[in-house]
Every structure is written in structure tokens, then in C-alpha cells.
C-alpha positions, 0 to 999 in steps of 0.5 A: 606167928610162931608155929610148931608142928610136933609129929611121930612117924613110922614109915615117913608118911606122917613126917611128909604131912607134918613138913608140908604143914610147917612149910605152909605155916612158914608163910605166916611167920616162923614155923618148924617141925620136930619129931616128938622124940626131939622135943624139949620143954623150951621148944614150946616157949613162945609158940602161938600155934601148936600142931600135933600129928601121929600115925594112927596105931591101934585106933590111937595116937602112937605111943611116943605121942601119947607119952608126950601128951601126958606130960602136958599139965593143965594150963601149959597151953593157955593162950596157944592155938592148937590143932591135931592131925593123923595119918590113916588108911581109908577103911571104906576102900579097904572094905573090911567090915570089922575094921570099919566097925572098930573105927566107928567105935574107937576112931582115929588118933587126931581126936584124942590128940585134940582132946589132950591139947585142949585139956592142957589149955589149948584153944582149938584152931580148926577141926582135927583131921586125917590124911590118907595113906594107901596102905599100912606103910603108904604111900600117901594118897595123891593130893594129901600134901596139898590138902595138908598145906591148905588145912594149915593155911585155914588154921591161920585164916589164910 
């Protein structure tokens, strides 16, 4: 299987998760991770599994991720399995009731990424998921890279 993991990262946490996912997918075929800013149209050629991840910024995907997703026309991902992830803070741990309310209202980045991929024709391979960072700039919560690898293996049925 040919897999591509596309990501945008600000403090390095989303990149760590993306590379862990690509590493796990490499066991089942060819996989690579690319920043959304490095992506060119030909990188999607022959991709069978496309995983897109972003840091959650203002309850949405990052601006670069949103811009790239808008370039995907309907049907572009026909026949491609897709999955979405984000990095996020644990609002329950933060204990800010207003932030918790806002998250319930607007959500995180993974869900709109998944919807955009599906609008472009992608077949959702697994649930959109989030990986926890301990603070705005990180680090990732202990065990999150292992959880990312396990999630990636589940996407391909391992």
C-alpha cells in the first residue's frame, strides 16, 4: 500500500505524530510524511491511503491545512482511503470551563479535516482522532506516539 501523511506543525508535536504514523504505515508498504507546504499535486498520484493532520488552531485546522484542503476538488480522492488527526490540549485537564464549552461547540481540527477529505471523494478508513499535548507548545503526552502508531496500524487492518 502506498500511504502519504500530510501535516502542518508549529511546535513540532504534530510532526512527531505524523512521522510516527508514517513509520507504522511503512511496515505495510511505501509511506512518507510531508509538510503541507511541501506538497505538490503529483504527490497524491498513486496514493491509496491519505492521512492528514494538523495542530488545532482556534478550534479548526491550521490555516495552511485549510487552504490545501480547499484545493481538493470533488472526486480528487475517489478510491483513496483517508483519515484525519489533530494535536490538541486536554481541556478537561486545563480545567477552563469556557474553553471546555467552546470545544463542545466548535470541536477540534480532525473532524473538519475528515469532512473535507470525504467531500473530495475519500473513503474514511478510521475515526478522526486527536493526540494530546501537555501545554500549548507541548510536549506530547507520554505514550501518544505509541498510540499514533497503533491508530495507523488499525487504519490498514493490522
